[in-house]
C-alpha positions as CSV (number, residue, x, y, z in Angstrom):
1,M,0.0,0.0,0.0
2,D,1.5,3.3,-1.1
3,G,-0.6,6.3,0.1
4,D,-4.1,5.7,-1.3
5,G,-2.9,3.3,-3.9
6,L,-2.4,-0.5,-4.0
7,T,0.2,-2.4,-6.1
8,V,0.1,-6.2,-6.2
9,W,2.6,-8.5,-7.9
10,A,0.9,-11.8,-8.7
11,T,1.4,-14.7,-11.1
12,T,-2.2,-14.5,-12.3
13,Q,-3.6,-15.2,-15.7
14,H,-6.4,-12.6,-15.2
15,P,-4.8,-9.4,-14.1
16,F,-7.7,-7.2,-15.1
17,P,-10.4,-9.1,-13.2
18,V,-8.1,-9.3,-10.2
19,R,-7.5,-5.5,-10.4
20,R,-11.3,-4.8,-10.6
21,E,-12.1,-7.1,-7.6
22,L,-9.3,-5.6,-5.5
23,A,-10.7,-2.2,-6.2
24,D,-14.1,-3.3,-5.1
25,V,-12.9,-5.1,-2.0
26,F,-10.8,-2.1,-0.7
27,D,-13.2,0.6,-2.0
28,L,-10.5,2.1,-4.2
29,P,-10.8,3.8,-7.6
30,L,-9.8,1.4,-10.4
31,A,-6.9,3.8,-11.3
32,A,-5.5,3.4,-7.8
33,V,-4.9,-0.3,-8.2
34,Q,-2.0,-1.8,-10.2
35,V,-1.5,-5.5,-10.8
36,V,1.9,-6.5,-12.0
37,V,2.4,-10.0,-13.5
38,P,5.9,-11.5,-13.6
39,L,6.5,-15.0,-15.0
40,I,3.4,-17.1,-14.6
41,G,4.7,-20.6,-14.6
42,G,2.3,-23.6,-14.2
43,A,-1.3,-22.7,-13.4
44,F,-3.5,-25.8,-13.2
45,G,-6.5,-23.6,-12.4
46,G,-4.8,-21.9,-9.4
47,K,-4.0,-18.7,-11.3
48,C,-7.4,-17.9,-12.8
49,Y,-9.3,-15.0,-11.4
50,T,-8.8,-13.9,-7.8
51,K,-7.3,-16.3,-5.3
52,T,-5.1,-15.1,-2.4
53,E,-4.3,-11.6,-3.7
54,P,-6.8,-9.8,-1.4
55,L,-5.3,-11.6,1.7
56,A,-1.8,-10.2,0.9
57,A,-3.3,-6.8,0.2
58,A,-5.2,-6.8,3.4
59,L,-2.1,-7.7,5.4
60,A,-0.1,-4.9,3.6
61,A,-2.8,-2.4,4.4
62,R,-2.7,-3.5,8.1
63,V,1.1,-3.2,8.6
64,R,1.7,-0.5,6.0
65,R,4.6,-2.5,4.7
66,P,5.1,-4.8,1.7
67,V,3.8,-8.4,2.3
68,R,4.7,-11.5,0.5
69,L,2.3,-14.5,0.6
70,A,3.5,-17.8,-0.9
71,L,1.4,-21.0,-0.6
72,S,2.8,-24.5,0.1
73,M,1.7,-27.3,-2.1
74,E,-0.8,-28.4,0.5
75,E,-2.2,-24.9,0.8
76,N,-2.4,-24.6,-2.9
77,A,-4.4,-27.9,-3.1
78,R,-6.9,-26.2,-0.7
79,T,-7.3,-23.2,-3.0
80,I,-8.5,-24.9,-6.2
81,T,-9.4,-28.4,-7.4
82,R,-10.9,-30.1,-10.4
83,H,-14.7,-30.2,-10.7
84,A,-16.3,-33.3,-9.3
85,V,-19.2,-34.2,-11.6
86,S,-22.3,-36.2,-12.1
87,V,-22.9,-37.3,-15.7
88,V,-26.0,-39.1,-16.8
89,I,-26.0,-40.2,-20.5
90,K,-28.7,-41.9,-22.5
91,T,-27.8,-42.8,-26.1
92,A,-30.0,-44.2,-28.8
93,V,-28.2,-46.6,-31.2
94,T,-29.2,-49.1,-33.9
95,R,-28.2,-52.8,-33.8
96,D,-25.4,-52.1,-36.3
97,G,-23.9,-49.5,-34.0
98,T,-25.1,-46.3,-35.7
99,L,-25.6,-43.5,-33.1
100,L,-28.9,-41.8,-33.4
101,A,-29.4,-39.5,-30.4
102,R,-27.9,-38.6,-27.1
103,E,-29.3,-37.0,-23.9
104,C,-26.8,-35.8,-21.4
105,D,-27.2,-34.2,-18.0
106,V,-24.0,-32.8,-16.4
107,V,-23.8,-31.3,-12.9
108,L,-20.4,-29.9,-11.8
109,D,-19.5,-29.2,-8.2
110,T,-18.0,-25.7,-8.4
111,G,-17.4,-25.4,-4.7
112,A,-17.9,-22.3,-2.5
113,Y,-17.2,-19.8,-5.3
114,A,-18.1,-19.7,-8.9
115,D,-14.6,-18.9,-10.1
116,I,-14.4,-20.0,-13.7
117,G,-17.0,-22.8,-13.1
118,P,-19.7,-21.4,-15.5
119,R,-17.2,-21.5,-18.4
120,V,-16.1,-25.0,-17.4
121,A,-19.7,-26.1,-17.5
122,T,-20.1,-24.6,-21.0
123,K,-17.1,-26.5,-22.2
124,A,-18.2,-29.7,-20.6
125,G,-21.6,-29.4,-22.3
126,Y,-19.9,-28.6,-25.6
127,R,-17.8,-31.7,-25.5
128,A,-20.4,-34.1,-24.1
129,P,-21.3,-35.5,-27.6
130,G,-17.7,-36.7,-28.0
131,P,-16.1,-36.7,-31.5
132,Y,-19.1,-38.6,-33.0
133,R,-21.8,-38.0,-35.5
134,I,-25.0,-37.9,-33.5
135,P,-28.0,-36.3,-35.4
136,T,-30.1,-35.5,-32.3
137,L,-28.7,-34.0,-29.1
138,R,-30.1,-32.7,-25.8
139,I,-27.4,-31.5,-23.4
140,D,-27.9,-29.8,-20.1
141,A,-24.7,-28.7,-18.2
142,K,-24.6,-26.6,-15.1
143,C,-22.4,-26.0,-12.1
144,V,-23.7,-25.8,-8.5
145,Y,-22.4,-24.1,-5.3
146,T,-21.4,-26.5,-2.5
147,N,-19.4,-26.2,0.7
148,N,-16.3,-27.7,-0.9
149,V,-13.0,-26.3,-2.1
150,P,-13.6,-24.1,-5.2
151,A,-13.1,-25.8,-8.5
152,G,-11.6,-24.2,-11.6
153,A,-9.9,-24.7,-14.9
154,Y,-7.9,-27.7,-13.9
155,R,-6.2,-29.4,-16.8
156,G,-8.8,-30.1,-19.5
157,Y,-11.5,-27.6,-18.6
158,G,-14.4,-29.9,-18.0
159,V,-13.5,-32.2,-20.9
160,P,-12.0,-35.2,-19.0
161,Q,-15.1,-35.7,-16.9
162,V,-17.6,-35.9,-19.8
163,T,-15.1,-37.8,-22.0
164,W,-14.6,-40.5,-19.4
165,A,-18.4,-40.9,-19.0
166,G,-19.1,-40.9,-22.8
167,E,-16.3,-43.3,-23.7
168,S,-17.2,-45.7,-20.9
169,Q,-20.7,-45.8,-22.3
170,M,-19.3,-46.5,-25.8
171,D,-17.6,-49.5,-24.4
172,V,-20.9,-50.7,-22.8
173,I,-22.7,-50.2,-26.1
174,A,-20.1,-52.2,-28.0
175,E,-20.2,-55.0,-25.5
176,R,-24.0,-55.3,-25.5
177,L,-24.2,-55.2,-29.3
178,G,-21.3,-57.7,-29.7
179,L,-19.2,-55.1,-31.6
180,D,-15.5,-54.3,-31.6
181,P,-15.2,-51.1,-29.4
182,L,-12.8,-49.5,-31.9
183,A,-15.0,-50.4,-34.9
184,L,-18.0,-48.9,-33.2
185,R,-16.1,-45.6,-32.7
186,L,-14.7,-45.6,-36.2
187,K,-18.2,-46.1,-37.6
188,N,-19.4,-43.0,-35.9
189,L,-16.4,-40.7,-36.0
190,L,-16.9,-37.2,-37.5
191,K,-14.9,-36.5,-40.7
192,R,-12.9,-33.5,-41.5
193,G,-15.1,-30.4,-41.9
194,E,-18.3,-32.2,-40.8
195,E,-20.6,-30.3,-38.5
196,Y,-20.1,-31.0,-34.8
197,V,-22.9,-29.0,-33.4
198,A,-25.2,-26.5,-35.3
199,G,-23.0,-24.1,-37.2
200,D,-19.7,-25.4,-35.9
201,T,-17.2,-27.5,-37.9
202,P,-14.1,-27.8,-35.7
203,I,-12.8,-31.2,-37.0
204,D,-9.7,-30.3,-39.1
205,G,-7.9,-33.7,-39.0
206,D,-8.4,-37.3,-39.9
207,L,-9.5,-38.8,-36.6
208,A,-10.0,-42.3,-38.0
209,E,-6.5,-42.5,-39.4
210,G,-5.0,-41.4,-36.1
211,W,-7.0,-44.0,-34.2
212,S,-6.1,-46.8,-36.7
213,R,-2.4,-46.0,-36.4
214,R,-2.6,-46.0,-32.6
215,R,-4.1,-49.5,-32.7
216,A,-1.7,-51.0,-35.2
217,P,1.8,-49.5,-34.7
218,S,4.3,-50.3,-37.4
219,A,6.7,-53.2,-37.0
220,G,9.6,-50.6,-37.1
221,R,8.1,-48.8,-34.1
222,R,7.7,-52.1,-32.2
223,R,11.4,-53.0,-32.9
224,S,12.6,-49.6,-31.8
225,R,10.7,-49.9,-28.6
226,G,12.1,-53.4,-27.9
227,A,15.7,-52.1,-28.6
228,A,15.2,-49.2,-26.2
229,A,13.9,-51.5,-23.5
230,A,16.9,-53.9,-23.9
231,G,19.5,-51.1,-24.0
232,S,20.0,-48.0,-22.0
233,P,17.2,-46.6,-19.7
234,A,14.8,-44.3,-21.5
235,R,15.2,-40.7,-20.8
């Protein structure tokens, strides 16, 4: 705190929202608050929006001296976490494995504060269909407040949760229809330029080719892996 102004150094990805919230918390004009961002480093959701910056600022205001606040790994784990989630999926499919429709309800535990939860819910809903051609979709995704640690943009942004649920169901479908799990996926994969959801064509690669290569690595790759295992330790 310098006179009536506040300067905060923080490894935040969102300096402008942090600046605005600090001004609100300490009843300062926006022009009196400065947020300086040095090197950010790894984030894992812990550097989105406002986290511990108001605590350091409050201490500095109290003692009228610069204050440095650094979290241990344990403390950082209590600051942010990945969204716990409930995913309920119903998928209509023909006997030959053609996907017809999907209904998906996603509820994310965003913890005590919204943080970036609404945007994570949006992304989870967007990715709930998976990379598949499904003519009819109904998706409802929302985040809810709970008395848990706040959840944020933690490595994947809502995608791992819905992907795990959707791909697990694809395995169940393949088993019940007596189909090969990979063949079921290849049958329904979107092609390059094909519409994903209304008005959106994000697929710019050949997904089927990539999956086929992953399932059947070349003999040369198998030999090189064997040589590496028999020789010096892998780096």
